[in-house]
C-alpha positions as MATLAB code, in Angstrom:
seq = 'MKQTIKKPVLIWGISLILILSFVLSGFNPAPSTAKAALPPITIQINESPWYPGFEALVNKYIKDTGNQVTLNRIPFNGMLEKSRNAVQASESEFDILTLNEQWYMQFYADGLVTPIKEIDPNFELDPQIIEYEWATRWDNKLKYSTKDGEIYGLPINGNIMLFFYRKDLFDANGLATPQTWDDVLAAAQKLNKPSKFAGYVVRANPPNWEFQAFLASYGTSIIKLDEQTGEWEVTINSPQALEALKMWLKLGVEYGPANYADNGQAEMDALMASDKAAQMVLTCAVATDFDNPEKSIVQGKVAAVPVPGATAGSNATMSGIWVMSIPHNLPKERKEAALAFLKWAMTKDAQLYYAQAGAIPVRQDVYEEMSQDPKVGWWMKAMADSTPFIHAQPRLVETPQIIEVIDRRLKQALISETTPEETLSEAAKEIFKILKDAGYKVKPLAE';
ca = [
      -1.390   44.849   67.789;
      -3.820   42.489   66.158;
      -4.201   43.078   62.376;
      -7.699   42.986   60.955;
      -8.089   41.520   57.448;
     -10.589   43.370   55.386;
     -13.356   41.268   53.838;
     -12.525   41.843   50.131;
      -8.932   40.799   50.704;
     -10.098   37.706   52.583;
     -12.425   36.701   49.740;
      -9.647   37.243   47.202;
      -7.270   35.124   49.241;
      -9.765   32.274   49.575;
     -10.429   32.412   45.823;
      -6.716   32.220   45.064;
      -6.323   29.191   47.313;
      -9.267   27.454   45.619;
      -7.852   28.199   42.155;
      -4.435   26.897   43.155;
      -6.024   23.773   44.610;
      -7.884   23.078   41.364;
      -4.718   23.596   39.306;
      -2.619   21.364   41.540;
      -5.265   18.652   41.552;
      -5.320   18.595   37.723;
      -8.820   20.055   37.435;
      -9.651   21.339   33.955;
     -12.909   23.289   33.817;
     -13.220   22.956   30.016;
     -13.113   19.698   28.034;
      -9.704   19.173   26.382;
      -9.532   19.450   22.624;
      -6.017   17.965   22.417;
      -5.789   14.582   20.707;
      -4.097   11.716   22.425;
      -0.806   10.776   20.775;
      -1.100    7.944   18.263;
       1.029    4.823   18.566;
       4.483    5.212   16.992;
       4.801    3.870   13.454;
       7.635    2.473   11.351;
       7.807    3.122    7.615;
       9.802    0.929    5.275;
      11.340    3.251    2.670;
      13.756    2.792   -0.212;
      17.078    4.544   -0.680;
      16.507    6.920   -3.583;
      17.080   10.484   -4.807;
      13.745   11.480   -3.255;
      14.517    9.986    0.168;
      15.817   13.278    1.696;
      12.551   14.989    0.734;
      10.517   12.218    2.329;
      12.649   12.329    5.471;
      12.009   16.069    5.696;
       8.265   15.434    5.328;
       8.323   12.887    8.158;
      10.236   15.264   10.423;
       7.609   17.935    9.776;
       4.841   15.463   10.645;
       6.550   14.633   13.940;
       6.950   18.321   14.741;
       3.389   19.244   13.748;
       1.571   16.356   15.430;
       3.832   14.990   18.159;
       3.324   11.493   16.715;
       6.470    9.422   16.388;
       7.718    7.867   13.147;
      10.753    5.666   12.527;
      12.142    5.272    9.014;
      13.594    1.897    8.079;
      15.766    2.714    5.067;
      16.431   -0.209    2.722;
      18.372   -0.511   -0.579;
      16.071   -1.022   -3.566;
      17.306   -4.555   -4.233;
      16.159   -5.702   -0.793;
      12.771   -3.989   -0.758;
      10.583   -6.689   -2.270;
      11.914   -9.492   -0.061;
      11.622   -7.361    3.079;
       8.056   -6.433    2.171;
       7.070  -10.056    1.583;
       8.615  -11.156    4.867;
       6.756   -8.408    6.733;
       3.295   -9.356    5.454;
       3.894  -13.082    5.994;
       4.891  -12.703    9.652;
       2.409  -13.036   12.513;
       2.600   -9.236   12.821;
       4.339   -6.896   10.403;
       7.414   -5.048   11.642;
       6.395   -2.154    9.386;
       3.239   -0.063    9.646;
       3.603    1.281    6.117;
       5.161   -0.466    3.118;
       6.551    1.507    0.187;
       5.734   -0.524   -2.922;
       7.161   -0.095   -6.413;
       4.769    0.157   -9.357;
       6.146   -2.984  -10.980;
       5.299   -5.198   -8.004;
       2.600   -3.636   -5.847;
       0.068   -5.877   -7.646;
       1.220   -8.948   -5.726;
       0.299   -7.276   -2.450;
      -3.068   -5.944   -3.637;
      -4.145   -9.183   -5.328;
      -3.277  -11.446   -2.404;
      -4.852   -9.206    0.247;
      -1.483   -8.650    1.918;
      -2.232   -4.963    2.438;
      -5.373   -3.445    3.919;
      -8.047   -1.684    1.840;
      -8.116    1.921    3.045;
     -11.870    1.922    3.635;
     -11.518   -1.096    5.884;
      -9.581    1.184    8.243;
     -11.703    4.293    7.654;
     -15.115    3.609    6.022;
     -15.542    7.345    5.381;
     -12.269    7.791    3.525;
     -12.505    9.731    0.257;
      -9.552   10.434   -1.975;
      -9.004   14.123   -2.654;
      -9.588   14.676   -6.411;
      -6.327   16.658   -6.583;
      -4.380   13.461   -5.818;
      -3.088   12.023   -9.107;
      -3.947    8.315   -9.344;
      -1.502    7.472  -12.143;
      -4.057    5.485  -14.119;
      -5.440    3.863  -10.962;
      -2.257    2.663   -9.260;
      -4.093    3.240   -5.982;
      -6.829    0.691   -6.810;
      -7.436   -2.990   -7.402;
     -10.352   -4.890   -8.952;
     -10.282   -8.399   -7.514;
     -12.576   -9.742  -10.218;
     -10.475   -8.467  -13.129;
      -7.216   -8.864  -11.173;
      -6.126   -5.437  -12.306;
      -5.962   -1.776  -11.333;
      -9.122   -0.080  -12.629;
     -11.036    3.150  -12.111;
     -13.697    1.399  -10.018;
     -11.315   -0.744   -7.986;
     -10.971   -0.537   -4.226;
      -8.243    1.728   -2.827;
      -5.348   -0.303   -1.412;
      -2.558    2.261   -1.463;
      -1.796    5.954   -1.759;
       0.878    7.418   -4.065;
       3.899    8.932   -2.378;
       6.447    9.495   -5.149;
       5.028   10.831   -8.398;
       7.753    9.791  -10.839;
       6.788   10.150  -14.484;
       8.871   10.815  -17.593;
       9.664   14.228  -19.002;
      11.299   15.175  -22.262;
      14.490   17.162  -21.613;
      16.201   19.173  -24.342;
      18.838   21.871  -24.757;
      16.714   24.966  -25.246;
      19.721   27.180  -25.936;
      20.788   25.009  -28.876;
      17.240   24.728  -30.190;
      16.859   28.514  -30.105;
      20.233   29.096  -31.739;
      19.343   26.723  -34.576;
      15.786   27.923  -35.096;
      14.265   24.689  -33.798;
      10.837   24.722  -32.173;
       9.983   22.838  -28.977;
       9.458   19.189  -30.008;
       5.828   18.056  -30.111;
       6.248   14.846  -32.138;
       8.916   12.208  -32.645;
       9.418   13.567  -36.152;
      10.305   16.905  -34.525;
      12.759   15.094  -32.271;
      14.263   13.309  -35.270;
      14.692   16.550  -37.202;
      16.427   18.170  -34.221;
      18.654   15.119  -33.737;
      19.743   15.307  -37.376;
      20.525   19.009  -37.008;
      22.399   18.861  -33.698;
      24.173   15.524  -33.862;
      27.977   15.579  -34.045;
      29.237   11.982  -34.310;
      31.523   10.920  -31.451;
      31.281   14.409  -29.894;
      27.654   15.345  -29.256;
      24.599   13.070  -29.363;
      21.461   14.267  -31.083;
      19.386   11.853  -28.970;
      20.104    9.257  -26.283;
      17.900    6.222  -25.602;
      17.756    4.502  -22.262;
      19.208    1.047  -22.854;
      19.681   -0.182  -19.274;
      16.872   -1.066  -18.908;
      15.034   -0.040  -22.079;
      11.451   -1.067  -21.267;
      10.252    2.084  -19.492;
      11.205    4.572  -22.204;
      10.079    2.250  -24.983;
       6.652    1.897  -23.382;
       6.211    5.667  -23.814;
       6.933    5.282  -27.522;
       4.370    2.474  -27.709;
       1.724    4.552  -25.942;
       2.374    7.582  -28.137;
       1.787    5.401  -31.209;
      -1.512    4.251  -29.712;
      -0.556    0.807  -28.493;
       0.971   -1.053  -25.514;
       2.554   -4.334  -24.489;
      -0.777   -5.904  -23.530;
      -4.379   -4.693  -23.406;
      -7.326   -5.639  -21.187;
     -10.946   -5.677  -22.321;
     -12.614   -4.702  -19.027;
     -16.021   -5.821  -20.284;
     -14.970   -9.401  -21.032;
     -11.891   -9.720  -18.812;
      -9.949  -10.938  -21.845;
      -6.341   -9.960  -22.502;
      -4.685   -9.257  -25.833;
      -0.963   -9.187  -26.556;
      -0.373   -6.049  -28.650;
       3.406   -5.739  -28.617;
       3.468   -7.175  -32.149;
       0.973   -4.680  -33.617;
       1.784   -2.501  -36.671;
       1.824    0.553  -34.382;
       4.373   -1.133  -32.113;
       6.596   -1.786  -35.119;
       6.460    1.912  -36.074;
       7.333    2.837  -32.495;
      10.276    0.435  -32.377;
      11.697    1.638  -35.698;
      11.577    5.272  -34.532;
      13.124    4.402  -31.155;
      15.954    2.479  -32.824;
      16.595    5.166  -35.428;
      16.908    7.888  -32.800;
      19.060    5.807  -30.472;
      21.347    4.068  -32.953;
      21.873    6.726  -35.630;
      22.038    9.779  -33.365;
      23.219    8.380  -30.058;
      26.707    8.238  -28.514;
      29.118    5.486  -29.499;
      28.021    3.386  -26.524;
      24.294    3.878  -27.289;
      23.439    0.309  -26.193;
      24.928    0.728  -22.707;
      23.420    3.868  -21.208;
      21.208    3.817  -18.147;
      19.605    6.685  -16.264;
      22.788    7.789  -14.489;
      24.824    7.826  -17.710;
      22.112    9.764  -19.575;
      21.892   12.292  -16.758;
      25.671   12.773  -16.935;
      25.655   13.169  -20.730;
      23.091   15.975  -20.607;
      24.721   17.671  -17.619;
      28.183   17.584  -19.244;
      27.062   19.177  -22.538;
      27.227   15.970  -24.589;
      23.586   15.383  -25.546;
      20.735   17.398  -27.005;
      17.578   15.440  -26.154;
      16.376   12.535  -24.040;
      13.464   11.084  -22.059;
      14.227   10.711  -18.361;
      12.438   10.520  -15.053;
      11.380   13.889  -13.683;
      13.524   13.202  -10.607;
      16.715   14.177  -12.457;
      15.521   17.713  -13.298;
      17.261   19.350  -10.365;
      20.593   17.794  -11.404;
      20.731   20.031  -14.468;
      20.670   23.151  -12.289;
      23.110   21.806   -9.719;
      26.527   23.480  -10.155;
      28.211   20.444   -8.598;
      26.781   18.177  -11.311;
      26.054   20.325  -14.344;
      27.798   22.727  -16.713;
      24.557   23.467  -18.574;
      22.691   25.280  -15.811;
      19.736   27.241  -17.140;
      20.105   25.757  -20.627;
      17.900   22.671  -20.273;
      14.125   22.796  -20.731;
      11.435   20.206  -20.059;
       8.087   19.468  -21.729;
       5.705   16.491  -21.879;
       7.096   13.496  -23.765;
       6.315   13.914  -27.502;
       3.830   11.823  -29.474;
       3.671   10.111  -32.839;
       1.405   12.975  -33.851;
       0.614   16.297  -32.187;
      -1.505   15.646  -29.117;
      -0.643   11.951  -28.807;
       1.918   12.658  -26.076;
       2.507    9.815  -23.644;
       4.404    9.549  -20.387;
       4.758    6.393  -18.355;
       4.038    6.202  -14.674;
       6.893    4.912  -12.542;
       5.618    5.680   -9.079;
       5.721    4.288   -5.553;
       2.635    3.713   -3.421;
       2.358    3.353    0.335;
       0.164    0.612    1.762;
      -0.698   -0.670    5.217;
       0.013   -4.361    5.937;
      -2.931   -6.635    6.663;
      -1.281   -8.191    9.720;
      -1.421   -5.262   12.133;
      -3.678   -4.475   15.088;
      -6.360   -1.842   14.538;
      -4.599    0.952   16.421;
      -1.415    0.607   14.356;
      -3.384    0.669   11.111;
      -5.183    3.818   12.230;
      -1.906    5.487   13.149;
      -0.445    4.585    9.757;
      -3.463    5.975    7.917;
      -3.325    9.176    9.960;
       0.172    9.789    8.618;
      -0.850    9.038    5.024;
      -3.859   11.365    5.203;
      -1.652   14.150    6.536;
       1.019   13.490    3.891;
      -1.571   13.820    1.089;
      -2.700   17.336    2.109;
      -1.780   20.275   -0.088;
       0.328   21.974    2.586;
       2.299   18.794    3.250;
       2.806   18.138   -0.463;
       4.006   21.692   -1.071;
       6.545   21.232    1.701;
       7.496   17.868    0.202;
       8.094   19.436   -3.219;
      10.128   22.277   -1.750;
      12.234   19.671    0.071;
      13.215   18.161   -3.280;
      10.790   15.259   -3.628;
       8.195   14.511   -6.312;
       4.669   15.438   -5.116;
       1.469   13.648   -6.116;
      -1.042   16.527   -6.245;
      -2.075   18.398   -9.390;
      -2.685   21.667   -7.515;
       0.855   21.536   -6.120;
       2.335   21.167   -9.607;
       0.234   24.061  -10.856;
       1.288   26.291   -7.967;
       4.950   25.265   -8.238;
       4.867   26.036  -11.979;
       5.338   29.670  -10.995;
       8.372   28.944   -8.817;
      11.468   30.765  -10.156;
      13.748   27.864   -9.307;
      11.831   24.717  -10.275;
       8.932   26.096  -12.309;
      10.636   25.177  -15.603;
      10.051   21.465  -14.983;
       7.125   21.618  -12.540;
       5.043   23.157  -15.345;
       5.985   20.211  -17.559;
       4.761   17.906  -14.784;
       1.425   19.732  -14.547;
       1.036   19.618  -18.333;
       1.887   15.887  -18.464;
      -0.882   14.651  -16.167;
      -3.442   14.042  -18.970;
      -0.897   11.873  -20.800;
       0.018    9.435  -18.004;
      -0.071    5.755  -18.985;
       0.337    2.745  -16.743;
       2.883    0.019  -17.134;
       1.429   -3.520  -17.184;
      -0.040   -4.138  -13.740;
      -0.271   -7.870  -13.341;
       1.290  -10.141  -10.773;
       3.293  -11.457  -13.744;
       4.603   -8.010  -14.708;
       8.236   -8.754  -13.687;
       8.275  -11.687  -16.131;
       6.802   -9.553  -18.913;
       9.291   -6.753  -18.330;
      12.193   -9.214  -18.442;
      11.068  -10.307  -21.923;
      10.810   -6.714  -23.168;
      14.217   -5.730  -21.805;
      15.957   -8.777  -23.277;
      14.321   -8.472  -26.703;
      14.908   -4.716  -27.010;
      18.593   -5.151  -26.200;
      18.825   -7.681  -29.046;
      17.272   -5.128  -31.384;
      19.623   -2.371  -30.245;
      22.707   -4.395  -31.111;
      21.127   -5.600  -34.401;
      20.997   -9.184  -33.239;
      17.356   -9.333  -34.381;
      15.293   -7.264  -36.800;
      12.499   -5.045  -35.431;
       9.931   -7.514  -36.789;
      11.633  -10.517  -35.201;
      12.043   -8.648  -31.916;
       8.340   -7.937  -31.510;
       7.148  -11.290  -32.849;
       9.295  -13.280  -30.428;
       8.419  -11.001  -27.504;
       4.709  -11.463  -28.252;
       5.018  -15.252  -28.218;
       6.770  -15.243  -24.855;
       4.297  -12.833  -23.251;
       1.339  -14.784  -24.634;
       2.698  -17.932  -22.968;
       3.215  -16.119  -19.650;
      -0.429  -15.002  -19.619;
      -1.812  -18.382  -20.708;
       0.284  -20.283  -18.160;
      -0.975  -17.941  -15.429;
      -4.582  -18.778  -16.287;
      -5.719  -15.527  -17.926;
      -8.209  -15.419  -20.775;
      -6.095  -14.354  -23.751;
      -7.054  -13.670  -27.369;
      -5.108  -15.695  -29.956;
      -1.970  -13.981  -31.160;
      -2.371  -11.813  -34.247;
      -0.348  -13.125  -37.168;
];
């Protein structure tokens, strides 16, 4: 018997066939909103305590966007050479360079990295991104990082100094949270137990970073630029610098451990964590060590605040950050892919994730939000409070030479090989010569 197909069923069947045909042929009735995958990128990154947090951030980017990223992990001592080789090749092997604050200037000044607006003319930096006294920018006329300079890099690791102290001991001895170096000195005198417990520990290896915070808190610096005239002045031999040096030496020599002239960051971290020191200035990156049961026996006893000042309100913390820049010798599509990652990494959501992964974020709103965190809020609040007091290290191409002078001269002062006056006078002469030989306009040295 012949079966008759009813009309509605026939129409439905034809419609289904047409729909299947469209699907199989790849027909899409609505325009696609999906973005094409960007070219893969390679990021040169240093081995550091914040590397795991950055790796976690990159993995999240890959998961969220589908774009591929390779991390080329390099020991710190090989970073500068690798970076130079990359930007001098016909085409860089890296799409993003991670540049240390003490040598990014070479890359900005020589045009070895690409201005961000050259890649994206509409780029605007989110005002919540901390610029660390303009480490993101470069003024080619003044040959320095200034507020009005062009953006050449974006911060990725927000290292600054914090002042760490044993809150339990301060409370037990009726000592208030230190606001000034005189407060620190008074606490050091009270808590110091020679050969057993240090009232204060200075960073001696190398000493320049911590000492620069003392200089800034006393209202001076190693060198100073007059942005109106473009003239430099060596100020390391100023009366304020002498006050700063005398306080730094008194705290470190009289109230430090027996080996006060030998301690670097790792040794200082260990002294605080092992209940052998009361106060110190260290990078914010060590904060989590003091709550780590595998490293610390003083969990919950350490507090952090902004680095004190010579007077109340003259607090000063030094920037010690890393910036990420895009090499000049890349094709357009690779530069755009690199910038896409950096834009994403600067967002609040990404930076919150970054902070929670154990790294040091670069957004003020993230610090303020994380200040309420029960686990890390004790030092994240200190970070948020420190932002107004951030000072830059010298940011010249010749900075490595200047820093070498400061480190060498301060070590002489620590071991009493030179007096404080001799230390600063001789350092000033050397730095003056470095600037003059490099062709800068420099004011005559103050007598």
